[in-house]
C-alpha positions as CSV (number, residue, x, y, z in Angstrom):
1,X,22.8,66.0,-27.5
2,X,19.6,65.7,-25.3
3,X,17.7,68.2,-23.2
4,X,14.6,68.2,-21.1
5,X,13.9,71.7,-22.4
6,X,15.6,74.1,-24.9
7,X,15.3,77.8,-24.2
8,X,15.9,79.9,-27.4
9,X,17.4,83.3,-26.7
10,X,20.1,84.5,-24.3
11,X,18.7,87.9,-23.2
12,X,17.1,88.6,-19.9
13,X,14.0,86.6,-20.7
14,X,15.8,83.5,-21.8
15,X,18.4,83.5,-18.9
16,X,15.7,84.2,-16.3
17,X,13.7,81.3,-17.6
18,X,16.7,79.0,-17.7
19,X,17.8,80.0,-14.2
20,X,14.3,79.5,-12.8
21,X,14.0,76.0,-14.4
22,X,17.5,74.9,-13.2
23,X,16.9,76.2,-9.7
24,X,13.6,74.2,-9.6
25,X,15.5,71.0,-10.3
26,X,14.8,70.6,-14.0
27,X,17.6,68.5,-15.4
28,X,19.2,69.1,-18.8
29,X,18.1,72.7,-19.4
30,X,19.9,74.0,-22.5
31,X,19.9,77.7,-23.4
32,X,20.8,78.5,-27.0
33,X,22.0,82.0,-28.1
34,X,23.2,82.7,-31.6
35,X,25.5,85.5,-30.4
36,X,26.9,86.6,-27.0
37,X,24.5,86.7,-24.0
38,X,22.5,89.9,-23.9
39,X,23.7,90.8,-27.4
40,X,20.2,91.5,-28.7
41,X,17.7,93.9,-27.2
42,X,18.7,93.4,-23.6
43,X,22.1,95.1,-23.9
44,X,20.4,98.1,-25.7
45,X,17.7,98.6,-23.0
46,X,17.6,101.8,-20.9
47,X,17.5,99.6,-17.8
48,X,14.4,101.1,-16.2
49,X,12.4,98.9,-13.7
50,X,8.9,99.8,-12.6
51,X,5.5,98.7,-11.6
52,X,3.6,101.8,-12.8
53,X,1.3,100.3,-15.5
54,X,-2.3,100.7,-16.3
55,X,-3.0,97.0,-16.6
56,X,-3.2,94.7,-13.6
57,X,-1.2,91.9,-15.2
58,X,1.6,94.3,-16.0
59,X,1.5,95.8,-12.6
60,X,1.9,92.4,-10.9
61,X,4.6,91.3,-13.2
62,X,6.5,94.6,-12.6
63,X,6.1,94.5,-8.9
64,X,7.2,90.9,-8.6
65,X,10.2,91.7,-10.7
66,X,11.1,94.7,-8.5
67,X,11.2,92.3,-5.5
68,X,13.6,90.1,-7.4
69,X,15.8,92.9,-8.5
70,X,16.0,94.0,-4.8
71,X,17.4,90.7,-3.7
72,X,19.3,89.9,-6.9
73,X,22.8,90.3,-5.5
74,X,21.9,88.2,-2.5
75,X,20.4,85.5,-4.7
76,X,23.0,85.4,-7.4
77,X,26.1,87.2,-6.1
78,X,25.9,89.6,-9.0
79,X,25.9,93.4,-8.5
80,X,23.4,94.8,-11.0
81,X,23.9,98.5,-10.1
82,X,20.3,98.9,-8.9
83,X,19.3,102.5,-8.3
84,X,15.9,102.8,-6.6
85,X,15.4,106.4,-7.5
86,X,11.8,106.1,-8.7
87,X,9.9,106.7,-11.9
88,X,8.4,110.2,-12.5
89,X,5.8,110.6,-15.3
90,X,5.1,114.2,-16.2
91,X,1.5,114.8,-17.4
92,X,0.4,117.7,-19.5
93,X,-3.2,117.0,-20.5
94,X,-6.4,116.3,-18.6
95,X,-6.7,113.0,-20.3
96,X,-3.2,111.9,-19.2
97,X,-4.0,113.0,-15.6
98,X,-7.3,111.1,-15.6
99,X,-5.6,107.9,-17.0
100,X,-2.8,108.0,-14.5
101,X,-5.1,108.7,-11.6
102,X,-7.0,105.6,-12.4
103,X,-3.7,103.7,-12.8
104,X,-2.4,104.9,-9.4
105,X,-5.7,103.7,-7.8
106,X,-5.2,100.3,-9.3
107,X,-1.5,100.2,-8.5
108,X,-2.2,101.2,-4.8
109,X,-4.8,98.4,-4.6
110,X,-2.1,95.9,-5.6
111,X,0.5,97.3,-3.0
112,X,2.5,99.6,-5.3
113,X,3.3,102.9,-3.4
114,X,2.7,105.2,-6.4
115,X,1.1,108.6,-6.0
116,X,-0.1,111.6,-7.9
117,X,1.9,114.8,-7.2
118,X,1.8,118.4,-8.2
119,X,4.3,120.1,-10.7
120,X,6.2,121.8,-7.9
121,X,7.0,118.5,-6.2
122,X,7.9,117.0,-9.5
123,X,10.5,119.7,-10.0
124,X,11.9,119.1,-6.5
125,X,12.3,115.4,-7.4
126,X,13.7,116.2,-10.9
127,X,15.3,119.7,-10.8
128,X,16.3,119.5,-14.5
129,X,12.8,120.0,-15.7
130,X,10.6,123.1,-16.1
131,X,7.0,122.9,-15.1
132,X,5.4,125.1,-17.8
133,X,2.3,123.4,-19.1
134,X,2.5,120.6,-16.5
135,X,-0.8,119.7,-14.8
136,X,0.4,116.9,-12.5
137,X,2.8,114.0,-12.3
138,X,2.8,110.4,-11.1
139,X,5.7,109.0,-9.0
140,X,6.6,105.7,-7.4
141,X,9.7,105.5,-5.2
142,X,10.2,101.8,-5.6
143,X,11.0,102.1,-9.3
144,X,14.4,102.9,-10.7
145,X,17.0,101.5,-13.1
146,X,19.8,98.9,-13.2
147,X,22.3,97.4,-15.6
148,X,20.8,94.9,-18.0
149,X,23.9,93.0,-19.0
150,X,24.7,92.4,-15.3
151,X,21.3,90.9,-14.8
152,X,21.8,88.5,-17.7
153,X,25.3,87.5,-16.5
154,X,23.9,86.9,-13.0
155,X,21.1,84.7,-14.3
156,X,23.3,82.8,-16.7
157,X,26.0,82.1,-14.0
158,X,23.3,80.9,-11.5
159,X,21.7,78.7,-14.1
160,X,25.1,77.1,-14.9
161,X,25.7,76.5,-11.2
162,X,22.4,74.6,-11.0
163,X,23.3,72.4,-14.0
164,X,22.0,74.3,-17.0
165,X,24.1,74.3,-20.2
166,X,24.5,77.7,-22.0
167,X,25.5,77.5,-25.7
168,X,26.7,80.8,-27.2
169,X,27.3,81.4,-30.9
170,X,24.8,78.7,-31.6
171,X,22.0,79.5,-34.1
172,X,18.7,77.6,-34.1
173,X,18.0,76.5,-37.7
174,X,14.9,74.4,-37.3
175,X,12.5,72.7,-34.9
176,X,11.6,69.1,-35.5
177,X,8.0,67.9,-35.0
178,X,6.5,64.4,-35.1
179,X,2.9,65.2,-35.9
180,X,2.2,68.1,-33.5
181,X,4.8,67.2,-30.9
182,X,8.2,68.8,-30.6
183,X,11.0,66.2,-30.9
184,X,14.1,68.3,-31.3
185,X,15.9,71.6,-32.1
186,X,18.3,71.8,-35.0
187,X,21.3,74.2,-34.5
188,X,24.4,75.3,-36.2
189,X,26.3,73.0,-33.7
190,X,24.1,69.9,-34.2
191,X,20.7,68.6,-33.2
192,X,19.3,68.7,-29.6
193,X,16.7,66.0,-28.9
194,X,14.0,67.5,-26.7
195,X,10.3,67.5,-26.1
196,X,10.0,71.1,-25.1
197,X,11.0,74.4,-26.6
198,X,10.6,77.8,-24.9
199,X,10.9,80.8,-27.3
200,X,12.4,83.8,-25.7
201,X,14.0,85.2,-28.8
202,X,12.7,88.8,-28.5
203,X,12.4,90.6,-31.8
204,X,13.4,87.4,-33.7
205,X,10.6,85.3,-32.1
206,X,8.3,85.3,-35.1
207,X,10.9,83.3,-37.2
208,X,11.5,80.8,-34.3
209,X,7.7,80.3,-33.9
210,X,7.3,79.7,-37.6
211,X,9.8,76.8,-37.3
212,X,7.2,75.0,-35.2
213,X,4.2,76.3,-37.1
214,X,3.3,78.8,-34.3
215,X,2.3,82.4,-35.2
216,X,3.9,84.8,-32.8
217,X,2.9,88.3,-34.0
218,X,6.1,90.2,-33.1
219,X,7.8,92.8,-35.3
220,X,11.0,94.7,-34.6
221,X,11.1,98.5,-34.2
222,X,14.3,100.5,-33.7
223,X,14.6,102.7,-30.7
224,X,17.6,105.0,-30.1
225,X,19.3,106.2,-26.9
226,X,21.9,109.0,-26.5
227,X,24.4,109.5,-23.7
228,X,25.6,112.9,-22.6
229,X,28.8,114.3,-21.3
230,X,29.1,114.6,-17.5
231,X,26.6,117.0,-16.0
232,X,27.9,119.5,-13.5
233,X,26.1,119.1,-10.1
234,X,24.1,116.1,-11.3
235,X,21.1,116.0,-8.9
236,X,21.5,113.1,-6.5
237,X,18.7,110.5,-6.6
238,X,17.5,111.8,-9.9
239,X,14.5,109.7,-10.9
240,X,13.8,108.2,-14.2
241,X,11.9,111.1,-15.7
242,X,9.4,110.7,-18.5
243,X,7.6,113.5,-20.3
244,X,4.6,111.4,-21.2
245,X,3.2,113.6,-24.0
246,X,6.4,113.4,-26.1
247,X,7.9,110.1,-24.5
248,X,11.2,112.0,-23.9
249,X,12.9,110.5,-20.9
250,X,16.2,110.7,-19.1
251,X,18.0,109.1,-16.1
252,X,21.5,109.4,-14.6
253,X,24.2,107.3,-16.5
254,X,27.4,107.6,-14.6
255,X,28.3,111.3,-14.4
256,X,26.0,112.1,-17.3
257,X,22.6,111.3,-18.6
258,X,21.0,108.6,-20.7
259,X,18.4,110.2,-22.9
260,X,15.8,108.7,-25.3
261,X,12.3,109.0,-26.9
262,X,10.2,107.3,-29.4
263,X,10.4,108.2,-33.1
264,X,6.9,108.1,-34.7
265,X,8.5,108.1,-38.2
266,X,10.4,104.8,-37.4
267,X,9.2,101.8,-39.5
268,X,9.5,98.1,-38.5
269,X,12.7,96.4,-39.4
270,X,15.9,94.8,-38.0
271,X,18.2,97.8,-38.7
272,X,20.1,98.8,-35.6
273,X,22.3,101.5,-37.2
274,X,22.2,104.9,-35.6
275,X,21.0,108.1,-37.3
276,X,20.3,111.7,-36.4
277,X,16.8,111.9,-37.9
278,X,15.2,111.8,-34.4
279,X,17.5,114.4,-32.9
280,X,15.5,117.6,-33.9
281,X,12.3,116.1,-32.3
282,X,14.4,115.1,-29.2
283,X,15.8,118.7,-29.0
284,X,12.3,120.2,-29.3
285,X,11.1,118.0,-26.5
286,X,14.1,119.0,-24.4
287,X,13.5,122.7,-25.1
288,X,9.9,122.3,-23.9
289,X,10.6,120.3,-20.8
290,X,14.3,120.4,-19.8
291,X,16.0,123.2,-21.8
292,X,19.2,123.0,-19.8
293,X,20.0,119.7,-21.4
294,X,20.3,121.3,-24.8
295,X,23.8,122.6,-23.7
296,X,25.1,119.1,-23.1
297,X,27.3,117.4,-25.7
298,X,26.3,113.9,-26.8
299,X,29.2,111.5,-26.2
300,X,27.7,108.3,-27.3
301,X,24.5,106.3,-28.0
302,X,23.1,103.2,-29.6
303,X,20.1,101.7,-31.3
304,X,18.2,98.6,-30.3
305,X,15.0,96.8,-31.1
306,X,11.6,96.9,-29.4
307,X,9.7,93.6,-30.0
308,X,6.3,95.0,-30.8
309,X,2.9,93.2,-30.7
310,X,-0.3,94.7,-32.2
311,X,-1.6,95.8,-28.7
312,X,1.9,96.5,-27.2
313,X,1.5,93.8,-24.7
314,X,3.5,90.6,-24.2
315,X,2.9,87.1,-25.5
316,X,3.2,84.6,-22.7
317,X,1.9,81.1,-22.7
318,X,2.0,77.7,-24.4
319,X,1.0,77.0,-28.0
320,X,-2.3,75.1,-28.4
321,X,-1.4,73.7,-31.8
322,X,2.0,72.2,-30.9
323,X,3.1,70.2,-27.8
324,X,5.2,71.5,-26.1
325,X,6.1,75.0,-27.5
326,X,6.1,77.7,-24.9
327,X,6.9,81.4,-25.4
328,X,7.7,84.7,-23.6
329,X,8.2,87.5,-26.1
330,X,6.6,90.6,-27.6
331,X,7.1,92.8,-24.5
332,X,7.1,96.0,-26.5
333,X,9.8,97.7,-24.3
334,X,8.8,96.1,-21.0
335,X,10.7,92.8,-21.3
336,X,13.8,93.7,-19.2
337,X,11.8,95.0,-16.3
338,X,9.4,92.0,-16.3
339,X,12.1,89.4,-16.9
340,X,12.4,88.0,-13.3
341,X,8.7,87.5,-12.9
342,X,8.2,86.0,-16.3
343,X,11.0,83.5,-15.6
344,X,8.9,82.3,-12.6
345,X,5.8,82.1,-14.7
346,X,7.4,80.0,-17.5
347,X,9.0,77.7,-14.9
348,X,5.5,77.0,-13.5
349,X,3.8,76.6,-16.9
350,X,6.5,74.1,-17.8
351,X,6.1,72.2,-14.5
352,X,2.3,72.3,-14.6
353,X,2.0,74.5,-11.6
354,X,-0.3,77.5,-11.2
355,X,1.8,80.7,-11.6
356,X,1.5,83.5,-9.2
357,X,-0.5,85.5,-11.8
358,X,-2.9,84.3,-14.5
359,X,-1.2,85.0,-17.8
360,X,-3.8,83.4,-20.0
361,X,-5.0,86.8,-21.2
362,X,-1.5,87.2,-22.8
363,X,-1.8,84.1,-24.9
364,X,-0.9,84.7,-28.6
365,X,-4.4,83.3,-29.4
366,X,-5.9,86.6,-28.2
367,X,-5.3,88.2,-31.6
368,X,-7.4,85.6,-33.4
369,X,-10.1,86.1,-30.8
370,X,-9.9,89.9,-31.0
371,X,-9.2,90.1,-27.3
372,X,-6.5,92.8,-27.3
373,X,-5.1,94.3,-24.0
374,X,-3.8,97.8,-24.7
375,X,-1.3,99.1,-22.2
376,X,-1.7,102.9,-21.6
377,X,1.6,103.6,-19.8
378,X,3.9,103.0,-22.7
379,X,7.2,104.8,-23.3
């Protein structure tokens, strides 16, 4: 089998890239996924989409993606369940307020309609919260949430319509090089001769990079989500609400709520089993910020993997040591919401075009150069 380019990974990043390449007229695009599409981190994502970041690059990637999510059904025919209910960050310390005020100024300068609001307005927007201890909040009405699996299916179907091949249940076992040039990808279904590999393998990217001698400093970290029973009188238009101090968040999920938060005791690893160790900390955060939720019964939940980098920012670019090995990984919880924009960027990097945003600061080489880009608005 031959391909112009092989994309490794069938989550939102890989399918977005494959779709963008195929729609640009690139022939023989092959996407390789070892399981079902979206079976990795994408299907376990909370589905939030936003442009409220502290870093200009992340803001621009988020805003560009919001535009794509807005027109997704028109472009692909796929309903992604987009709810533009906004993101609401609840802020409890002077340091948080100062950081978000600076972020809002930067976001506004880039066309994002975010704003600082007082605790009373925050409670009007998200009536499930209490405002004790709140100093302020940050809100942007263009943010929201949608269904990750639907986004992947829409991209994959569109890529196929434009001539791409999608291989499921196909594991990459090696990457062939001649000197420092990619010549092929070995898989569980045979070899694919190609001169270009794009790694979009999420938490598993470090192993894929190693096959080509490229160091992608990504490690997996388990995050858990709970789903509640139906909530009587669920507030309409409830925003994605994040208590920034604790990272506790919730948004509407059908007639109930999707609830999550980070676990500082979690250690890196590929375990996606669920456990209740994080629940006491979650309940403490609920009691402080949304005590009414403590009465809701948990009806489900799951665990997925964040793909963490040392500075919690993405790796996007092309390897300098190998021709041609490109990568889009390490999004540290922001991959789903930046997927559409990153698909455009990787298309342009492959084609030798100038992308709409300069992603060179997100090169994996930044770690060797000690040029980290910490992102403050992490959840």
